[in-house]
C-alpha positions as CSV (number, residue, x, y, z in Angstrom):
1,M,-150.6,238.2,6.3
2,A,-148.5,235.6,6.0
3,K,-149.8,231.9,4.9
4,K,-150.1,229.7,6.9
5,H,-147.7,226.5,5.9
6,K,-149.6,223.4,6.3
7,K,-147.9,221.1,8.3
8,H,-148.0,217.8,6.6
9,K,-148.2,214.4,8.3
10,H,-144.7,212.7,8.4
11,E,-145.5,209.5,6.0
12,E,-144.4,206.6,8.9
13,E,-141.8,204.5,6.8
14,V,-143.1,200.6,6.8
15,S,-141.1,198.0,8.5
16,E,-139.9,194.6,7.4
17,A,-139.5,193.3,10.5
18,W,-142.1,191.2,10.2
19,L,-141.0,188.9,7.3
20,L,-138.1,187.3,9.6
21,P,-140.8,185.6,12.0
22,Y,-142.6,184.5,9.0
23,S,-140.1,182.9,6.9
24,D,-138.9,181.2,10.3
25,V,-142.5,180.1,10.4
26,L,-142.3,179.0,6.8
27,T,-139.5,176.7,7.6
28,L,-140.7,175.1,10.5
29,L,-143.6,174.5,8.9
30,L,-141.7,172.6,5.8
31,A,-139.5,170.7,8.6
32,L,-142.8,169.6,10.2
33,F,-143.6,168.3,6.9
34,I,-140.6,166.8,6.1
35,V,-140.6,164.8,9.4
36,L,-144.4,163.5,9.2
37,F,-143.4,162.4,5.8
38,A,-140.4,160.7,6.5
39,T,-141.4,158.7,9.2
40,S,-144.5,157.4,6.5
41,S,-141.7,154.5,5.8
42,V,-140.1,157.1,2.9
43,D,-136.3,155.6,2.5
44,Q,-132.9,157.7,2.5
45,Q,-132.6,158.4,-0.8
46,K,-135.8,160.2,-1.6
47,L,-135.8,161.9,1.8
48,E,-132.2,163.4,0.8
49,Q,-134.0,164.1,-3.0
50,M,-136.6,166.2,-1.5
51,S,-134.2,167.9,1.4
52,Q,-132.4,169.2,-0.9
53,A,-135.1,170.6,-3.5
54,F,-136.3,172.6,-0.5
55,N,-133.2,173.6,0.3
56,E,-132.7,175.2,-3.0
57,V,-136.6,176.8,-2.8
58,L,-135.7,178.4,0.7
59,T,-132.2,179.3,0.8
60,G,-130.3,178.7,-2.7
61,G,-129.0,175.0,-2.0
62,T,-128.3,175.5,2.1
63,G,-130.1,175.3,5.6
64,I,-131.6,173.2,7.7
65,F,-132.0,170.0,5.6
66,E,-128.7,169.9,4.1
67,Q,-127.5,167.7,6.9
68,P,-128.5,163.9,6.5
69,S,-131.4,162.7,7.8
70,P,-130.8,161.3,11.9
71,L,-134.3,159.1,11.4
72,E,-133.7,155.6,10.7
73,V,-134.6,154.4,7.8
74,P,-136.8,150.8,7.4
75,D,-134.4,147.7,7.2
76,A,-133.7,147.1,3.2
77,P,-134.1,143.5,1.7
78,D,-131.7,140.6,2.8
79,D,-129.6,140.4,-0.3
80,S,-126.7,138.1,1.4
81,G,-128.1,135.1,0.6
82,Q,-128.5,133.9,4.0
83,G,-131.9,132.6,5.3
84,E,-133.7,133.6,8.2
85,D,-132.6,130.5,10.0
86,G,-128.6,132.0,9.0
87,E,-128.6,128.6,6.9
88,S,-127.7,130.0,3.0
89,T,-130.0,130.1,0.1
90,A,-128.2,128.0,-2.4
91,Y,-127.3,125.3,0.3
92,M,-131.1,125.2,1.2
93,E,-132.1,124.7,-2.8
94,D,-129.1,122.1,-2.8
95,Q,-130.8,120.2,0.0
96,Q,-133.6,120.7,-2.3
97,A,-132.6,119.4,-5.1
98,L,-131.3,116.1,-3.3
99,S,-134.6,115.8,-1.6
100,E,-135.5,115.5,-5.3
101,I,-133.3,113.2,-6.2
102,Q,-134.6,110.8,-3.3
103,D,-138.1,110.9,-4.9
104,S,-136.6,109.7,-7.7
105,V,-134.8,106.8,-6.1
106,D,-137.7,105.6,-3.9
107,E,-139.8,105.7,-7.2
108,Y,-137.7,103.7,-9.1
109,I,-137.4,101.2,-5.7
110,A,-141.4,100.9,-5.2
111,V,-141.8,100.3,-8.9
112,N,-139.2,97.2,-9.1
113,A,-140.3,95.9,-5.7
114,L,-136.6,96.6,-3.8
115,E,-137.9,97.6,-0.7
116,K,-136.0,94.8,1.6
117,Q,-132.9,95.5,-0.5
118,F,-132.9,99.3,-0.8
119,V,-133.0,102.0,1.7
120,T,-132.5,105.6,1.0
121,K,-131.6,108.7,3.4
122,L,-131.1,111.8,3.7
123,T,-128.0,112.4,6.0
124,D,-125.5,115.7,6.8
125,E,-123.3,113.7,4.3
126,G,-126.0,113.7,1.5
127,L,-128.2,111.4,-0.2
128,L,-127.1,107.6,1.3
129,V,-128.7,104.8,-0.7
130,T,-128.3,101.4,1.0
131,I,-128.0,98.5,-0.9
132,R,-127.9,94.8,0.9
133,D,-125.2,93.0,-0.6
134,S,-127.5,89.6,-1.0
135,I,-128.8,91.2,-3.9
136,L,-125.8,92.1,-5.2
137,F,-123.1,89.5,-4.3
138,D,-122.4,86.0,-3.5
139,T,-121.0,85.0,0.4
140,G,-117.6,85.6,-0.2
141,E,-117.4,87.2,-3.7
142,A,-116.9,90.4,-4.8
143,E,-118.8,90.3,-9.1
144,V,-122.0,91.4,-9.2
145,K,-124.5,88.8,-9.7
146,G,-125.2,88.5,-13.7
147,E,-129.0,88.7,-12.9
148,Y,-128.6,91.5,-10.8
149,R,-126.3,93.9,-13.2
150,S,-129.2,95.5,-14.9
151,I,-130.0,96.9,-11.7
152,A,-126.8,98.6,-11.2
153,E,-127.3,99.7,-14.6
154,D,-130.7,102.0,-13.9
155,I,-128.8,103.4,-10.6
156,S,-126.3,104.6,-12.9
157,D,-129.2,106.5,-14.7
158,L,-130.1,108.2,-11.5
159,L,-126.9,109.1,-11.3
160,V,-126.6,111.6,-13.6
161,F,-127.1,115.1,-12.7
162,D,-126.8,118.6,-14.0
163,P,-124.6,120.1,-12.5
164,P,-122.9,116.9,-11.7
165,R,-122.0,115.7,-8.1
166,N,-119.5,113.7,-6.3
167,V,-120.5,110.0,-5.9
168,V,-118.8,107.8,-3.6
169,I,-119.2,104.0,-3.7
170,T,-118.6,102.2,-0.4
171,G,-118.0,98.7,0.6
172,H,-118.9,97.2,4.1
173,T,-118.9,93.2,5.3
174,D,-119.6,91.7,8.5
175,N,-116.7,90.5,10.9
176,I,-116.7,87.1,9.7
177,P,-112.8,86.8,9.0
178,I,-112.7,85.4,5.2
179,S,-109.6,83.9,3.9
180,S,-109.2,83.0,0.3
181,S,-107.1,82.6,-2.4
182,E,-108.6,85.9,-4.0
183,Y,-108.8,88.0,-0.7
184,S,-106.8,87.8,2.3
185,S,-109.3,90.1,4.4
186,N,-112.7,91.7,4.3
187,W,-111.0,95.0,4.1
188,E,-109.9,94.0,0.6
189,L,-113.7,92.1,-0.1
190,S,-115.3,95.3,0.9
191,V,-113.3,97.6,-1.9
192,M,-113.4,95.3,-4.2
193,R,-117.2,95.0,-4.0
194,S,-117.7,98.5,-4.4
195,V,-114.8,99.0,-7.4
196,N,-116.7,96.3,-9.1
197,F,-120.0,98.1,-8.8
198,L,-118.2,101.2,-10.0
199,K,-117.4,99.2,-13.0
200,I,-121.1,98.9,-14.1
201,L,-122.1,102.2,-13.2
202,A,-119.4,103.6,-15.4
203,G,-119.8,101.1,-18.1
204,N,-122.9,102.5,-18.8
205,N,-121.5,105.7,-20.4
206,T,-124.1,107.9,-18.5
207,I,-122.1,109.3,-15.9
208,D,-118.9,110.8,-15.6
209,P,-116.5,108.7,-13.7
210,L,-114.3,112.0,-12.8
211,Y,-117.0,112.8,-10.0
212,F,-117.4,109.1,-8.8
213,S,-114.8,107.2,-6.5
214,A,-114.5,103.8,-4.5
215,K,-113.8,102.8,-1.1
216,G,-114.4,99.9,1.5
217,Y,-114.4,99.4,5.5
218,G,-114.2,95.8,5.8
219,E,-116.2,95.2,9.1
220,F,-115.1,98.3,11.0
221,R,-118.2,100.7,10.2
222,P,-120.9,98.4,10.9
223,V,-125.0,99.3,11.2
224,A,-125.9,96.1,13.2
225,S,-124.2,94.5,16.3
226,N,-123.1,91.1,14.1
227,D,-124.4,88.8,16.8
228,T,-127.0,87.6,14.4
229,P,-127.7,86.6,10.9
230,A,-129.9,89.3,10.4
231,D,-128.0,91.8,12.4
232,R,-124.7,90.7,10.1
233,A,-126.5,90.5,6.8
234,K,-127.6,94.5,7.3
235,N,-123.4,94.9,8.3
236,R,-123.1,93.4,4.2
237,R,-123.9,96.0,1.9
238,V,-123.0,98.7,-0.6
239,E,-123.4,102.3,0.2
240,V,-124.1,104.7,-2.7
241,L,-123.7,109.0,-1.5
242,I,-124.4,110.9,-3.2
243,Q,-123.3,114.2,-1.8
244,P,-124.2,118.0,-1.8
245,R,-123.1,120.3,-3.6
246,V,-122.8,123.6,-1.3
247,L,-121.9,123.1,2.1
248,E,-124.0,124.2,5.0
249,D,-122.1,127.3,5.7
250,G,-122.7,128.3,1.9
251,T,-119.2,127.3,0.6
252,L,-119.2,124.9,-2.6
253,N,-118.4,121.3,-2.3
254,D,-115.1,119.9,-3.5
255,Q,-115.6,119.4,-7.2
256,P,-113.1,117.8,-9.6
257,E,-111.4,120.4,-11.7
């Protein structure tokens, strides 16, 4: 009798089709993790480095993370030198320095009880120090009074800056015409007053004359009406303008070479 051969069940082949959707799920989970992590203030450089690491693990360096992230990254700190209002940082620092110079001059004025003769004011052109001419000059004269030369010398010490600044000395008069053997017009008188005042400043050997200049406007730039003696006295003055080193747009003010 012939042996009956046992029929062996055919072993089923194990399918690996499930691996593909499984890897897709992992990829999507990792992508979600990257997005969530990136939105928590990660900068662009760190995000790219992390994406590259995941790419190398999953696909040997290629894949969905290969493209740059379209997410917006937080704004980087502003290194342009501009303040919040658009003014340059250098300009604002220079204005602060001028304010400190004003404080020094105001302190000198207060200590020497010169409030009636000196006025300081920060302007668009710089720090303006106004000196009434009555403390410096006799009527119609351009020579600084001997008893007040020490004031000019003290002021020269206040005008020493590091780095240096341009300083302009300007003479002004009232509108009363002058005609003398020495000066034929208020123009000449105002110019010579500023020049003689500057000579005393420079003669103290504390300032650099390269940064100083003198000019005169006569009666043509009044600060009062010239209708009364008090107003005419306001117009007779010498002004010391300490100029900024940095302009409002951030450019350097012209300096001697």
